[in-house]
N, CA and C atoms as a LAMMPS dump frame, in Angstrom:
ITEM: TIMESTEP
0
ITEM: NUMBER OF ATOMS
618
ITEM: BOX BOUNDS ff ff ff
-5.0000000000000000e+02 5.0000000000000000e+02
-5.0000000000000000e+02 5.0000000000000000e+02
-5.0000000000000000e+02 5.0000000000000000e+02
ITEM: ATOMS id mol type element x y z
1 1 1 N 339.292 235.32 3.927
2 1 2 C 338.625 235.493 4.66
3 1 3 C 338.984 235.804 7.002
4 2 1 N 338.912 237.238 6.915
5 2 2 C 339.164 236.788 8.272
6 2 3 C 338.376 236.342 9.205
7 3 1 N 339.246 235.615 10.149
8 3 2 C 338.585 234.462 10.814
9 3 3 C 337.63 235.429 12.245
10 4 1 N 336.405 235.218 12.777
11 4 2 C 335.288 235.842 13.958
12 4 3 C 336.628 235.186 15.022
13 5 1 N 337.276 236.228 15.975
14 5 2 C 337.439 235.612 16.833
15 5 3 C 337.006 236.238 18.003
16 6 1 N 337.386 235.467 19.251
17 6 2 C 337.293 235.653 20.77
18 6 3 C 338.083 235.406 21.663
19 7 1 N 338.251 236.318 22.587
20 7 2 C 339.468 236.519 23.305
21 7 3 C 339.323 235.709 24.658
22 8 1 N 339.715 235.011 25.048
23 8 2 C 339.577 233.766 25.877
24 8 3 C 340.864 233.999 26.985
25 9 1 N 340.378 235.001 28.217
26 9 2 C 341.182 235.564 29.173
27 9 3 C 340.422 234.644 30.621
28 10 1 N 341.462 235.241 31.545
29 10 2 C 340.987 234.94 33.474
30 10 3 C 342.426 235.061 33.783
31 11 1 N 342.447 235.052 35.303
32 11 2 C 343.073 234.91 35.993
33 11 3 C 343.768 233.566 36.12
34 12 1 N 345.35 233.911 36.823
35 12 2 C 345.976 232.317 37.078
36 12 3 C 345.286 231.125 37.792
37 13 1 N 344.798 230.306 37.245
38 13 2 C 344.289 229.225 38.328
39 13 3 C 342.767 229.703 37.969
40 14 1 N 342.319 229.778 36.774
41 14 2 C 340.99 230.159 36.655
42 14 3 C 340.424 228.982 35.982
43 15 1 N 340.736 228.645 34.775
44 15 2 C 340.987 227.186 34.849
45 15 3 C 340.866 227.757 33.367
46 16 1 N 341.43 228.657 32.162
47 16 2 C 341.449 228.921 30.801
48 16 3 C 341.725 227.471 30.356
49 17 1 N 342.585 226.965 30.31
50 17 2 C 342.699 225.763 29.303
51 17 3 C 341.951 224.718 29.199
52 18 1 N 340.994 224.275 30.524
53 18 2 C 339.802 223.49 30.569
54 18 3 C 338.648 223.903 29.213
55 19 1 N 338.548 225.121 29.871
56 19 2 C 337.355 226.15 28.206
57 19 3 C 337.84 225.949 27.322
58 20 1 N 338.878 226.1 27.033
59 20 2 C 339.497 225.973 25.355
60 20 3 C 339.563 224.982 25.099
61 21 1 N 339.654 223.813 25.892
62 21 2 C 339.372 222.416 25.528
63 21 3 C 338.18 222.051 25.05
64 22 1 N 337.438 222.693 26.003
65 22 2 C 335.948 221.994 25.629
66 22 3 C 335.342 223.087 24.235
67 23 1 N 335.939 224.26 23.767
68 23 2 C 335.674 224.622 22.678
69 23 3 C 336.014 224.08 21.772
70 24 1 N 337.222 223.488 21.87
71 24 2 C 337.783 222.717 20.961
72 24 3 C 337.372 221.545 20.643
73 25 1 N 336.495 220.649 21.618
74 25 2 C 335.666 219.837 21.525
75 25 3 C 334.858 219.839 20.419
76 26 1 N 334.059 221.072 20.55
77 26 2 C 332.728 221.596 19.638
78 26 3 C 333.218 222.188 18.613
79 27 1 N 334.64 222.074 18
80 27 2 C 334.742 222.781 16.417
81 27 3 C 335.616 223.608 16.413
82 28 1 N 335.448 224.614 17.65
83 28 2 C 336.164 226.017 17.046
84 28 3 C 338.362 225.656 17.01
85 29 1 N 338.311 226.673 16.603
86 29 2 C 339.798 226.386 16.758
87 29 3 C 340.596 227.514 17.877
88 30 1 N 341.537 226.705 18.223
89 30 2 C 341.806 227.185 19.425
90 30 3 C 343.444 227.896 19.097
91 31 1 N 343.311 228.504 19.843
92 31 2 C 345.487 229.074 19.717
93 31 3 C 345.627 229.265 20.981
94 32 1 N 346.674 229.161 21.55
95 32 2 C 347.159 229.586 23.05
96 32 3 C 348.315 230.395 23.122
97 33 1 N 348.487 231.64 23.805
98 33 2 C 349.428 231.884 23.063
99 33 3 C 350.511 231.591 24.53
100 34 1 N 350.518 230.874 25.415
101 34 2 C 351.267 229.976 25.919
102 34 3 C 352.148 229.077 25.321
103 35 1 N 351.049 228.49 24.675
104 35 2 C 351.738 227.434 23.982
105 35 3 C 352.806 228.135 23.243
106 36 1 N 352.369 229.034 22.224
107 36 2 C 353.27 229.378 21.391
108 36 3 C 354.264 230.24 21.926
109 37 1 N 354.763 230.369 23.28
110 37 2 C 355.091 231.555 23.852
111 37 3 C 356.178 230.393 24.246
112 38 1 N 355.606 229.142 24.521
113 38 2 C 356.699 228.108 24.669
114 38 3 C 357.405 227.601 23.242
115 39 1 N 356.781 227.349 22.664
116 39 2 C 357.467 227.229 21.225
117 39 3 C 358.358 228.275 20.697
118 40 1 N 358.402 229.742 20.749
119 40 2 C 359.183 230.38 20.287
120 40 3 C 360.87 230.477 20.913
121 41 1 N 360.247 229.865 22.759
122 41 2 C 361.634 230.212 23.14
123 41 3 C 362.318 228.831 23.615
124 42 1 N 361.921 227.883 22.627
125 42 2 C 363.115 226.92 22.469
126 42 3 C 364.008 227.319 22.061
127 43 1 N 365.219 226.373 22.252
128 43 2 C 366.435 226.471 21.809
129 43 3 C 366.508 226.596 19.8
130 44 1 N 367.409 227.503 19.769
131 44 2 C 367.338 227.395 18.329
132 44 3 C 366.044 228.233 17.624
133 45 1 N 365.646 228.673 18.802
134 45 2 C 364.3 229.499 18.158
135 45 3 C 364.308 230.684 18.342
136 46 1 N 363.566 232.113 17.995
137 46 2 C 363.52 233.648 18.134
138 46 3 C 363.508 233.752 19.166
139 47 1 N 362.986 233.586 20.283
140 47 2 C 362.723 233.926 21.311
141 47 3 C 364.093 233.416 22.707
142 48 1 N 364.156 232.284 22.366
143 48 2 C 365.382 231.726 22.84
144 48 3 C 366.664 232.704 22.37
145 49 1 N 367.152 232.59 21.653
146 49 2 C 368.186 234.16 21.037
147 49 3 C 368.178 234.986 21.888
148 50 1 N 366.602 235.965 21.497
149 50 2 C 366.693 237.076 22.192
150 50 3 C 367.022 237.058 23.915
151 51 1 N 366.347 236.358 24.429
152 51 2 C 366.369 236.191 25.731
153 51 3 C 368.227 236.019 26.239
154 52 1 N 368.598 235.036 25.518
155 52 2 C 370.189 234.702 25.529
156 52 3 C 370.655 235.962 25.495
157 53 1 N 370.431 236.761 24.757
158 53 2 C 371.333 237.956 23.604
159 53 3 C 371.071 239.032 24.866
160 54 1 N 369.94 239.538 25.053
161 54 2 C 369.789 240.507 25.862
162 54 3 C 369.603 240.484 27.597
163 55 1 N 369.506 239.158 28.303
164 55 2 C 369.487 238.906 29.231
165 55 3 C 370.509 238.262 29.588
166 56 1 N 371.285 237.508 28.882
167 56 2 C 372.584 237.003 29.274
168 56 3 C 372.14 235.156 29.33
169 57 1 N 373.258 234.527 29.576
170 57 2 C 373.111 232.834 29.55
171 57 3 C 373.235 232.285 30.703
172 58 1 N 372.932 233.451 32.15
173 58 2 C 372.681 232.952 33.129
174 58 3 C 371.245 231.84 33.621
175 59 1 N 370.394 232.474 32.336
176 59 2 C 368.92 231.94 32.649
177 59 3 C 368.933 230.588 31.522
178 60 1 N 369.756 229.633 31.21
179 60 2 C 369.642 228.932 30.559
180 60 3 C 370.049 227.599 31.028
181 61 1 N 369.581 226.629 30.987
182 61 2 C 369.694 225.396 31.907
183 61 3 C 371.013 224.388 31.263
184 62 1 N 371.206 223.298 31.729
185 62 2 C 372.46 222.396 31.563
186 62 3 C 371.721 221.68 30.389
187 63 1 N 370.621 221.833 30.006
188 63 2 C 370.011 221.184 28.513
189 63 3 C 370.239 221.881 27.24
190 64 1 N 370.716 223.198 27.598
191 64 2 C 370.273 224.226 26.352
192 64 3 C 369.129 224.975 26.347
193 65 1 N 368.293 224.276 26.922
194 65 2 C 367.019 225.208 26.936
195 65 3 C 366.844 226.23 28.009
196 66 1 N 366.183 227.299 27.987
197 66 2 C 366.104 228.337 29.026
198 66 3 C 365.442 227.795 29.81
199 67 1 N 365.507 228.228 31.189
200 67 2 C 365.199 227.951 33.058
201 67 3 C 364.226 228.653 32.894
202 68 1 N 363.115 228.239 32.696
203 68 2 C 362.117 229.285 32.584
204 68 3 C 361.6 229.094 33.894
205 69 1 N 362.286 228.486 35.288
206 69 2 C 361.811 228.439 36.469
207 69 3 C 362.216 229.848 37.045
208 70 1 N 363.543 229.679 36.856
209 70 2 C 364.471 231.408 37.389
210 70 3 C 364.116 232.313 36.217
211 71 1 N 363.176 232.413 35.14
212 71 2 C 362.836 233.229 34.628
213 71 3 C 361.638 234.269 35.314
214 72 1 N 360.635 232.986 35.736
215 72 2 C 359.667 233.197 36.701
216 72 3 C 359.836 233.886 37.625
217 73 1 N 360.971 233.191 38.079
218 73 2 C 360.877 233.927 39.524
219 73 3 C 361.729 235.681 39.644
220 74 1 N 362.545 235.83 38.933
221 74 2 C 363.135 236.997 38.33
222 74 3 C 362.137 237.682 37.81
223 75 1 N 361.139 237.73 36.833
224 75 2 C 360.468 238.093 36.407
225 75 3 C 359.068 238.341 37.78
226 76 1 N 358.886 237.79 38.176
227 76 2 C 357.753 238.358 39.556
228 76 3 C 358.636 239.137 40.279
229 77 1 N 360.005 238.962 40.888
230 77 2 C 360.45 239.737 42.271
231 77 3 C 360.761 241.069 41.386
232 78 1 N 361.379 241.174 40.412
233 78 2 C 361.656 242.241 39.3
234 78 3 C 361.359 242.84 38.281
235 79 1 N 360.125 244.02 38.923
236 79 2 C 358.779 244.529 37.445
237 79 3 C 359.885 244.812 35.928
238 80 1 N 360.833 245.764 36.495
239 80 2 C 361.539 246.121 35.581
240 80 3 C 362.296 244.994 34.827
241 81 1 N 362.691 244.111 34.936
242 81 2 C 363.202 242.946 34.701
243 81 3 C 361.673 242.153 33.65
244 82 1 N 360.709 241.805 34.384
245 82 2 C 359.563 241.408 33.757
246 82 3 C 359.311 242.318 32.593
247 83 1 N 359.233 243.921 32.528
248 83 2 C 359.214 244.646 31.232
249 83 3 C 360.068 244.192 30.269
250 84 1 N 361.414 244.147 30.473
251 84 2 C 362.053 243.608 29.464
252 84 3 C 361.873 242.007 29.039
253 85 1 N 361.497 241.578 29.662
254 85 2 C 361.684 240.399 28.832
255 85 3 C 359.741 240.2 27.826
256 86 1 N 358.869 240.664 28.781
257 86 2 C 357.951 241.166 28.018
258 86 3 C 358.008 241.78 26.541
259 87 1 N 359.069 242.57 26.298
260 87 2 C 359.354 242.967 25.88
261 87 3 C 359.698 242.379 24.344
262 88 1 N 360.614 241.674 24.637
263 88 2 C 361.654 240.55 24.059
264 88 3 C 360.686 239.673 23.395
265 89 1 N 359.848 239.294 24.427
266 89 2 C 358.806 238.003 23.722
267 89 3 C 357.615 238.479 23.409
268 90 1 N 356.967 239.386 23.671
269 90 2 C 355.413 239.441 23.369
270 90 3 C 355.687 239.393 21.448
271 91 1 N 355.954 240.303 21.51
272 91 2 C 356.418 241.092 19.819
273 91 3 C 356.406 239.588 19.171
274 92 1 N 357.083 238.756 19.361
275 92 2 C 357.774 237.567 18.515
276 92 3 C 355.779 236.56 18.665
277 93 1 N 355.57 236.885 20.083
278 93 2 C 354.395 235.935 20.453
279 93 3 C 353.036 236.367 19.259
280 94 1 N 352.963 237.623 19.173
281 94 2 C 351.506 238.516 18.53
282 94 3 C 352.186 237.955 17.184
283 95 1 N 353.249 238.311 16.645
284 95 2 C 353.442 237.603 15.218
285 95 3 C 353.375 236.518 14.654
286 96 1 N 353.624 235.102 15.711
287 96 2 C 353.578 233.95 15.611
288 96 3 C 351.808 233.63 15.525
289 97 1 N 351.197 234.415 16.371
290 97 2 C 349.564 233.739 16.562
291 97 3 C 349.084 234.598 15.042
292 98 1 N 349.452 235.628 14.878
293 98 2 C 349.175 236.288 13.418
294 98 3 C 349.003 235.115 12.414
295 99 1 N 350.472 234.313 12.099
296 99 2 C 350.372 233.537 11.028
297 99 3 C 349.564 232.659 11.221
298 100 1 N 349.326 232.61 12.605
299 100 2 C 348.195 231.042 12.86
300 100 3 C 346.821 231.341 12.682
301 101 1 N 346.52 232.578 12.935
302 101 2 C 345.313 233.021 12.398
303 101 3 C 344.981 233.22 11.534
304 102 1 N 345.756 233.285 10.279
305 102 2 C 345.423 233.124 9.294
306 102 3 C 345.343 231.994 8.236
307 103 1 N 345.436 230.81 8.953
308 103 2 C 345.625 229.413 9.185
309 103 3 C 344.095 229.163 9.455
310 104 1 N 343.358 229.511 10.219
311 104 2 C 342.249 229.225 10.65
312 104 3 C 340.97 228.805 9.292
313 105 1 N 340.38 227.631 10.357
314 105 2 C 339.391 226.973 9.175
315 105 3 C 338.095 227.265 9.766
316 106 1 N 338.231 226.84 11.589
317 106 2 C 336.953 226.819 11.944
318 106 3 C 335.769 227.799 11.722
319 107 1 N 334.44 227.55 12.429
320 107 2 C 333.334 228.38 12.762
321 107 3 C 334.207 230.004 13.378
322 108 1 N 334.841 229.768 14.092
323 108 2 C 335.613 230.521 15.074
324 108 3 C 336.66 230.621 15.211
325 109 1 N 337.638 231.195 16.043
326 109 2 C 338.76 231.181 16.49
327 109 3 C 338.673 231.945 18.072
328 110 1 N 339.418 230.847 19.147
329 110 2 C 339.236 231.515 20.08
330 110 3 C 340.915 231.375 20.527
331 111 1 N 341.15 233.149 21.078
332 111 2 C 342.737 233.006 21.307
333 111 3 C 342.525 232.915 22.717
334 112 1 N 343.608 231.795 23.196
335 112 2 C 344.32 231.715 24.793
336 112 3 C 345.062 232.848 25.604
337 113 1 N 344.744 233.827 25.81
338 113 2 C 345.559 235.122 25.894
339 113 3 C 345.555 235.443 27.451
340 114 1 N 346.308 235.057 28.287
341 114 2 C 346.034 235.46 29.558
342 114 3 C 346.381 236.489 30.098
343 115 1 N 347.091 237.295 29.615
344 115 2 C 347.249 239.103 29.73
345 115 3 C 346.529 239.874 28.647
346 116 1 N 345.905 239.229 27.901
347 116 2 C 344.353 240.237 26.801
348 116 3 C 344.172 240.802 27.494
349 117 1 N 343.807 241.29 28.744
350 117 2 C 343.668 243.11 29.375
351 117 3 C 344.24 243.541 29.817
352 118 1 N 345.434 242.823 29.967
353 118 2 C 346.614 243.729 31.136
354 118 3 C 347.702 244.534 30.007
355 119 1 N 347.848 243.897 28.888
356 119 2 C 348.617 244.392 27.631
357 119 3 C 348.266 244.96 26.691
358 120 1 N 346.97 244.398 26.353
359 120 2 C 345.786 245.033 25.332
360 120 3 C 346.344 245.439 23.717
361 121 1 N 347.427 244.63 23.739
362 121 2 C 348.227 244.488 22.228
363 121 3 C 347.265 243.392 21.17
364 122 1 N 346.549 242.681 21.857
365 122 2 C 345.877 241.971 21.011
366 122 3 C 344.649 241.884 21.131
367 123 1 N 344.315 242.61 21.92
368 123 2 C 342.653 242.972 21.984
369 123 3 C 341.963 243.748 21.076
370 124 1 N 342.399 244.339 20.195
371 124 2 C 342.569 245.154 18.883
372 124 3 C 341.525 243.941 17.831
373 125 1 N 342.302 242.512 18.201
374 125 2 C 342.024 241.385 16.781
375 125 3 C 340.864 240.938 17.406
376 126 1 N 340.037 240.781 18.017
377 126 2 C 339.586 239.762 18.699
378 126 3 C 337.671 240.511 18.902
379 127 1 N 336.753 240.296 18.443
380 127 2 C 335.458 240.751 18.33
381 127 3 C 335.067 240.632 19.899
382 128 1 N 334.992 239.454 20.469
383 128 2 C 334.78 239.758 22.108
384 128 3 C 335.649 238.864 22.856
385 129 1 N 335.269 239.561 24.236
386 129 2 C 336.371 238.805 25.236
387 129 3 C 335.391 238.074 26.314
388 130 1 N 336.008 236.781 26.518
389 130 2 C 335.671 235.754 27.344
390 130 3 C 336.328 235.972 28.47
391 131 1 N 335.673 236.183 29.599
392 131 2 C 336.66 235.344 30.802
393 131 3 C 336.446 234.509 31.57
394 132 1 N 337.033 233.478 31.783
395 132 2 C 336.649 232.599 32.809
396 132 3 C 336.667 233.281 34.08
397 133 1 N 335.616 232.937 34.916
398 133 2 C 335.93 233.502 36.327
399 133 3 C 335.781 232.771 37.767
400 134 1 N 336.481 232.532 38.855
401 134 2 C 336.254 231.772 39.946
402 134 3 C 337.047 232.594 41.215
403 135 1 N 336.397 232.483 42.108
404 135 2 C 336.879 233.652 43.277
405 135 3 C 338.321 233.022 43.12
406 136 1 N 338.909 234.605 44.053
407 136 2 C 340.572 234.179 43.793
408 136 3 C 341.227 233.301 44.713
409 137 1 N 340.261 233.129 46.03
410 137 2 C 340.496 231.623 46.624
411 137 3 C 340.82 230.812 46.622
412 138 1 N 339.601 230.483 45.264
413 138 2 C 339.741 229.319 44.497
414 138 3 C 340.948 229.201 43.565
415 139 1 N 341.37 230.283 42.97
416 139 2 C 342.42 230.475 41.842
417 139 3 C 343.63 230.1 42.641
418 140 1 N 343.859 230.21 43.921
419 140 2 C 344.969 230.228 44.782
420 140 3 C 345.254 228.727 44.977
421 141 1 N 344.094 228.089 45.613
422 141 2 C 344.136 226.962 45.594
423 141 3 C 344.331 225.819 44.549
424 142 1 N 343.895 226.138 43.366
425 142 2 C 344.336 224.971 41.843
426 142 3 C 345.67 225.557 41.994
427 143 1 N 345.779 226.98 41.776
428 143 2 C 347.695 226.831 41.381
429 143 3 C 348.983 226.212 42.209
430 144 1 N 348.171 225.89 43.865
431 144 2 C 348.646 225.375 44.343
432 144 3 C 349.123 223.84 44.457
433 145 1 N 347.714 223.493 44.366
434 145 2 C 347.418 221.92 43.511
435 145 3 C 348.04 221.553 42.691
436 146 1 N 348.457 222.398 41.617
437 146 2 C 348.961 221.954 40.713
438 146 3 C 350.323 222.104 40.046
439 147 1 N 350.755 223.271 41.309
440 147 2 C 352.416 223.401 40.728
441 147 3 C 353.363 223.308 41.546
442 148 1 N 352.904 223.147 43.076
443 148 2 C 353.063 223.267 44.398
444 148 3 C 354.249 224.387 44.603
445 149 1 N 353.517 225.853 44.187
446 149 2 C 354.363 227.156 44.504
447 149 3 C 353.502 227.701 46.014
448 150 1 N 354.579 228.225 46.265
449 150 2 C 353.946 228.88 47.872
450 150 3 C 352.92 229.547 47.714
451 151 1 N 352.059 229.868 48.648
452 151 2 C 350.795 230.863 48.224
453 151 3 C 351.342 232.068 48.157
454 152 1 N 352.236 232.973 48.531
455 152 2 C 353.008 234.268 48.261
456 152 3 C 353.712 234.609 47.536
457 153 1 N 354.055 233.149 46.354
458 153 2 C 354.64 233.399 45.328
459 153 3 C 353.168 233.676 44.191
460 154 1 N 352.29 232.368 44.315
461 154 2 C 351.17 232.732 43.754
462 154 3 C 350.005 234.108 43.568
463 155 1 N 350.196 234.543 44.524
464 155 2 C 349.523 235.633 45.161
465 155 3 C 350.602 237.126 44.119
466 156 1 N 351.836 236.764 44.039
467 156 2 C 352.82 237.6 43.013
468 156 3 C 352.385 237.778 41.791
469 157 1 N 352.002 236.426 41.196
470 157 2 C 351.42 236.384 39.991
471 157 3 C 350.085 237.087 39.812
472 158 1 N 349.299 236.903 40.716
473 158 2 C 348.267 236.97 40.841
474 158 3 C 348.044 239.021 40.889
475 159 1 N 349.311 239.132 41.517
476 159 2 C 348.958 240.724 41.8
477 159 3 C 349.388 241.303 39.891
478 160 1 N 349.999 240.74 39.182
479 160 2 C 350.374 241.335 37.596
480 160 3 C 349.347 241.359 37.273
481 161 1 N 348.472 240.847 37.576
482 161 2 C 347.057 240.291 36.594
483 161 3 C 345.933 241.231 37.415
484 162 1 N 344.907 241.418 36.131
485 162 2 C 344.191 242.745 36.726
486 162 3 C 343.442 241.774 37.918
487 163 1 N 342.726 243.353 38.711
488 163 2 C 341.97 242.293 39.947
489 163 3 C 340.743 241.91 39.029
490 164 1 N 340.365 240.682 40.136
491 164 2 C 338.803 240.599 39.688
492 164 3 C 337.69 240.867 39.103
493 165 1 N 337.511 242.387 39.655
494 165 2 C 336.628 243.072 39.245
495 165 3 C 336.781 243.597 38.072
496 166 1 N 338.091 243.993 38.044
497 166 2 C 338.128 244.533 36.275
498 166 3 C 338.191 244.272 35.193
499 167 1 N 338.438 242.925 35.259
500 167 2 C 338.696 241.852 34.601
501 167 3 C 337.005 241.355 33.643
502 168 1 N 336.303 241.45 35.447
503 168 2 C 334.739 240.856 35.264
504 168 3 C 334.613 241.8 34.217
505 169 1 N 334.488 243.53 34.548
506 169 2 C 334.086 244.559 33.73
507 169 3 C 333.883 244.499 32.58
508 170 1 N 335.556 244.271 32.65
509 170 2 C 335.602 244.161 30.759
510 170 3 C 335.186 243.103 29.995
511 171 1 N 334.616 242.263 30.156
512 171 2 C 333.91 241.355 29.531
513 171 3 C 332.991 241.065 28.663
514 172 1 N 333.028 240.703 27.141
515 172 2 C 331.729 240.697 26.968
516 172 3 C 331.041 239.248 27.533
517 173 1 N 332.037 238.337 27.898
518 173 2 C 330.952 236.925 28.123
519 173 3 C 332.007 236.486 29.622
520 174 1 N 331.306 235.832 29.973
521 174 2 C 331.89 235.165 31.339
522 174 3 C 331.248 234.123 31.582
523 175 1 N 332.254 232.886 31.458
524 175 2 C 332.388 231.755 32.618
525 175 3 C 332.409 231.723 33.093
526 176 1 N 331.326 231.226 34.093
527 176 2 C 331.777 230.628 36.037
528 176 3 C 331.968 229.635 35.764
529 177 1 N 333.531 228.989 36.506
530 177 2 C 334.033 228.154 36.876
531 177 3 C 334.342 228.154 38.452
532 178 1 N 333.769 228.75 38.908
533 178 2 C 333.813 228.629 40.324
534 178 3 C 332.922 226.931 41.085
535 179 1 N 332.322 226.475 40.2
536 179 2 C 331.564 224.948 41.063
537 179 3 C 332.289 223.582 40.383
538 180 1 N 331.505 222.663 39.983
539 180 2 C 332.13 221.175 39.609
540 180 3 C 332.717 221.846 37.492
541 181 1 N 333.67 220.778 37.118
542 181 2 C 333.788 220.777 36.34
543 181 3 C 332.707 220.307 35.127
544 182 1 N 331.634 219.718 35.859
545 182 2 C 330.696 219.407 34.849
546 182 3 C 329.537 220.664 34.87
547 183 1 N 329.783 221.951 35.296
548 183 2 C 329.299 222.897 35.136
549 183 3 C 329.727 223.642 34.135
550 184 1 N 330.711 223.17 33.335
551 184 2 C 331.275 224.224 32.404
552 184 3 C 330.698 223.925 31.021
553 185 1 N 330.23 222.44 30.677
554 185 2 C 330.233 222.041 29.47
555 185 3 C 328.472 222.947 29.365
556 186 1 N 327.698 222.805 29.613
557 186 2 C 326.266 223.753 29.246
558 186 3 C 327.068 225.526 28.793
559 187 1 N 327.938 225.914 29.661
560 187 2 C 327.886 227.012 29.677
561 187 3 C 328.604 227.277 28.165
562 188 1 N 329.77 226.574 27.865
563 188 2 C 330.182 226.498 26.859
564 188 3 C 329.85 226.259 25.71
565 189 1 N 328.63 225.155 25.642
566 189 2 C 327.404 224.863 24.556
567 189 3 C 326.851 226.015 24.055
568 190 1 N 326.191 226.595 25.171
569 190 2 C 325.272 227.836 24.882
570 190 3 C 326.464 228.937 24.139
571 191 1 N 327.298 229.434 24.812
572 191 2 C 328.247 230.063 23.842
573 191 3 C 329.097 230.013 22.497
574 192 1 N 328.8 228.612 22.483
575 192 2 C 329.576 227.677 21.262
576 192 3 C 328.127 228.333 19.871
577 193 1 N 327.074 228.052 20.323
578 193 2 C 325.532 228.469 19.255
579 193 3 C 325.848 230.02 19.216
580 194 1 N 325.911 230.468 20.334
581 194 2 C 325.846 232.117 20.254
582 194 3 C 326.991 232.614 19.311
583 195 1 N 328.174 232.446 19.518
584 195 2 C 329.266 232.568 18.28
585 195 3 C 329.217 232.394 17.178
586 196 1 N 328.751 230.831 17.24
587 196 2 C 328.635 230.562 15.502
588 196 3 C 327.521 231.302 14.664
589 197 1 N 326.272 232.059 15.848
590 197 2 C 325.443 233.02 14.616
591 197 3 C 326.266 234.155 14.603
592 198 1 N 326.954 234.751 15.521
593 198 2 C 327.403 236.019 15.467
594 198 3 C 328.914 235.664 14.578
595 199 1 N 329.638 234.906 14.467
596 199 2 C 330.854 234.502 13.02
597 199 3 C 329.86 234.613 11.665
598 200 1 N 328.368 233.93 12.188
599 200 2 C 327.517 233.816 10.541
600 200 3 C 327.402 235.025 10.002
601 201 1 N 326.825 236.195 11.044
602 201 2 C 326.171 237.566 10.654
603 201 3 C 327.277 237.998 10.066
604 202 1 N 328.644 237.848 10.868
605 202 2 C 329.884 239.101 10.431
606 202 3 C 330.11 238.881 9.152
607 203 1 N 330.379 237.523 9.111
608 203 2 C 330.673 237.062 7.607
609 203 3 C 329.799 237.799 6.511
610 204 1 N 329.043 237.183 6.681
611 204 2 C 327.21 237.817 5.584
612 204 3 C 327.359 239.549 5.544
613 205 1 N 328.381 240.371 6.054
614 205 2 C 328.114 241.433 6.179
615 205 3 C 329.369 242.259 5.232
616 206 1 N 330.146 241.39 5.534
617 206 2 C 331.525 241.386 4.448
618 206 3 C 331.619 241.981 3.337
């Protein structure tokens, strides 16, 4: 039976991982596209081979793993390179996600996909789009705090994502993460109850 799926997305630094962890704590199945991207691009995996064969061994570090920092810098400086990299990895990520979706057993599933709305490939797999939102200035502050990236580098990443207004316009549900962490719990709990109801209804109509 196909799982009822929620697509969780949001701009960089919006708090997607925190929100996903809160849903997981309530019993939802959570799949994270970024975690899968890391898994398929480790040494010996298909993504690693694809990058090395297509983009060259210069992106391999001394430990044999991909130099993710170098790939990220090049991708955000060179749109054509970013497209090439995405064309290599996104089909592999999508295939791994599909395999994982088939094994979901919880009341509903949450797919954490940062570029769900920008790329659209997985949009058709989800029943609802949940956007985690906060002001862009707060995104910038959080990313700099956790990663040490320069403000200009963070802005380059943000520029590859949908503008905040467009992302909110595409949302079925929104979690406001502009405030303290304690404010997330009640919002997640409310949506968890709603998603369980919707998933139950969807199962009843199949």
